[in-house]
C-alpha positions in Angstrom: 9.9 11.1 -13.1 6.5 12.6 -13.3 3.4 10.5 -14.5 -0.1 11.5 -15.0 -1.1 9.8 -12.0 1.6 11.3 -9.8 0.5 14.8 -11.2 -2.9 13.9 -9.8 -2.1 12.6 -6.6 0.4 15.8 -5.7 -2.3 18.2 -6.5 -5.7 19.2 -5.4 -7.2 15.6 -6.3 -4.7 14.0 -3.8 -5.2 16.8 -1.4 -9.1 16.2 -1.5 -8.3 12.3 -1.0 -6.1 13.1 2.2 -8.9 15.3 3.6 -11.5 12.4 3.0 -9.0 9.6 4.6 -8.2 11.0 8.3 -9.7 8.0 10.2 -8.1 7.1 13.5 -7.1 3.6 14.1 -10.3 2.6 15.5 -12.3 4.3 12.3 -10.1 2.5 10.0 -10.8 -0.8 11.8 -14.6 -0.3 11.7 -14.6 0.6 8.2 -12.5 -2.6 7.4 -14.6 -4.7 9.5 -18.1 -3.6 7.6 -16.4 -3.6 4.1 -14.2 -6.7 4.1 -15.5 -8.6 7.3 -12.3 -8.2 9.2 -10.4 -5.3 11.0 -7.8 -3.5 9.6 -5.5 -4.4 12.6 -6.4 -8.2 12.2 -5.9 -8.0 8.6 -2.2 -6.9 9.0 -1.8 -9.0 12.3 -2.5 -12.2 10.3 -0.3 -11.2 7.3 2.8 -10.4 9.5 2.4 -13.2 11.9 5.8 -14.4 13.1 7.8 -12.6 10.7 11.2 -11.6 11.9 10.6 -7.7 11.0 12.2 -4.9 12.9 12.3 -2.0 10.3 9.3 -1.2 8.0 8.7 1.1 5.2 5.3 1.9 3.5 5.4 3.3 0.0 2.7 5.8 -0.4 1.8 6.0 3.1 -0.4 9.3 2.9 -0.8 10.4 6.6 0.3 7.1 8.0 -3.0 5.3 9.1 -1.6 1.9 8.3 1.7 2.6 9.8 -0.2 3.5 12.7 -1.9 0.3 12.9 1.5 -1.5 12.7 2.7 0.6 15.6 -0.4 -0.7 17.7 0.7 -4.0 17.0 4.0 -3.3 18.7 6.2 -2.6 15.8 8.6 0.3 15.7 11.2 1.6 13.2 8.5 3.0 11.1 9.3 4.8 7.9 6.7 6.3 5.3 7.4 7.8 1.9 4.6 9.8 0.3 4.9 12.3 -2.7 2.2 14.8 -1.2 3.9 17.1 1.2 0.4 18.3 2.2 -0.3 14.6 3.7 3.0 14.4 5.1 2.3 17.6 7.2 -0.8 16.2 8.3 0.6 13.1 9.2 3.5 14.5 11.2 1.0 15.9 13.6 -1.0 13.0 14.0 1.8 10.4 14.3 5.2 11.7 15.6 6.5 8.3 15.6 6.7 7.6 11.9 9.7 8.8 9.9 8.2 10.5 6.9 10.0 11.6 3.9 8.8 12.9 0.6 9.4 10.7 -2.4 8.0 8.5 -5.1 7.6 4.9 -6.0 9.8 5.3 -8.9 12.9 6.8 -6.9 12.7 5.6 -3.7 15.1 7.7 -1.6 16.8 5.0 0.3 19.8 2.5 -0.2 19.3 -1.1 -1.3 18.2 -3.6 1.3 17.3 -0.8 3.8 14.2 -2.4 5.3 13.3 -5.7 6.7 9.7 -5.1 5.1 8.6 -3.0 2.4 4.8 -2.7 1.8 2.1 -0.8 -0.4 -1.8 -0.8 0.7 -3.9 0.3 -2.2 -1.1 2.0 -4.1 0.0 -0.3 -6.9 -3.7 -0.1 -8.1 -2.9 3.6 -9.1 0.1 3.0 -11.0 0.0 3.0 -14.5 0.9 -0.4 -16.2 3.4 1.4 -18.0 5.4 2.3 -15.1 4.4 -1.0 -12.9 7.7 -2.9 -13.4 9.8 0.2 -12.5 7.6 0.7 -9.2 8.0 -3.1 -8.3 11.9 -3.1 -8.9 11.9 -0.3 -6.6 10.3 -1.8 -3.8 12.2 -5.0 -4.1 15.5 -2.9 -4.1 15.0 -1.4 -0.9 13.7 -4.5 0.8 16.0 -6.4 2.7 13.8 -9.6 3.5 10.0 -9.2 2.9 7.5 -7.3 0.5 3.9 -7.1 1.3 1.1 -6.1 -1.0 -2.6 -5.5 -0.2 -4.3 -4.3 -3.4 -7.3 -4.8 -5.5 -7.1 -8.1 -7.3 -8.1 -9.4 -10.7 -7.2 -12.5 -12.6 -7.2 -10.4 -15.7 -5.6 -7.1 -15.7 -8.5 -4.4 -16.0 -8.4 -0.5 -15.9 -11.7 0.7 -13.8 -12.9 4.3 -13.5 -12.0 6.0 -10.2 -14.5 8.8 -9.1 -15.5 9.1 -12.7 -11.8 9.4 -13.7 -9.9 7.3 -16.2 -6.2 6.2 -16.1 -6.2 6.5 -12.5 -7.2 2.6 -11.2 -6.3 -0.8 -12.2 -7.2 -4.4 -10.9 -4.7 -7.1 -11.6 -2.9 -10.0 -9.7 0.1 -7.9 -8.3 1.5 -11.1 -6.5 2.0 -12.5 -10.2 3.7 -9.4 -11.2 6.2 -9.6 -8.6 6.9 -13.1 -9.3 7.3 -12.8 -13.0 9.9 -10.0 -12.5 11.6 -11.8 -9.5 11.2 -15.4 -9.8 13.3 -16.0 -6.9 10.6 -14.5 -4.5 8.8 -17.2 -2.5 5.2 -16.6 -1.4 4.9 -16.5 2.4 1.2 -15.6 2.9 -1.5 -15.1 0.5 -5.5 -14.2 1.0 -8.1 -12.7 -1.0 -10.9 -10.5 0.5 -14.5 -10.1 -0.8 -15.5 -6.7 -0.6 -19.2 -6.1 0.7 -21.3 -5.1 -2.5 -23.6 -3.2 -0.4 -21.0 -0.9 1.1 -18.6 -0.4 -2.2 -21.6 -0.4 -4.7 -19.4 -2.6 -7.0 -20.2 -6.2 -7.8 -17.4 -8.9 -7.2 -14.6 -6.6 -6.1 -11.8 -8.4 -4.4 -8.5 -7.5 -2.6 -5.7 -9.7 -1.9 -2.9 -9.5 0.7 0.5 -11.4 0.1 3.8 -11.6 1.6 7.0 -12.6 -0.4 10.1 -13.6 0.8 13.6 -12.5 -1.0 15.5 -15.5 -1.3 
């Protein structure tokens, strides 16, 4: 399945994104602290606190920075799926402890219930609403126990320009989208974060981290 958004992310647009986002874990923590008031490490540590998780998949991992954070927290058995081969090539050199695999959110190359935890971080925001249900179903399909999301939040779905481009970014209540499709999921954790306007130059920007459990 090829969408307009995937075409962008697997082309020069995506390559330029990768080249802009090659922070170390310490650099990522600094950026999160400045923008959200909490480090990336603390953010994930709080969301995953005490969950019985062994195997983890990140969907849309790019070079694997978020998985590297989880590794620093003591998690092993880390897998990242990413549509852009350029990002995978760079990630494999930086983080050899991550098992990378090329693939898309619409056709994850794994069997059902493969991972204890499947998560996205700023990935669902780039999925067109036309294809969002298919993406969420794939994430839940390969999760054995938990689904985590860290995504831009809005009470009402809205499209926003991304680096002056249209049809590449949306804000919405992604937690509620999951629950509408899978009413048997239960909320384990949820917390909203305000982005600092002086940093992002956008008024009222919020993100939400949520963890859902398969029952």
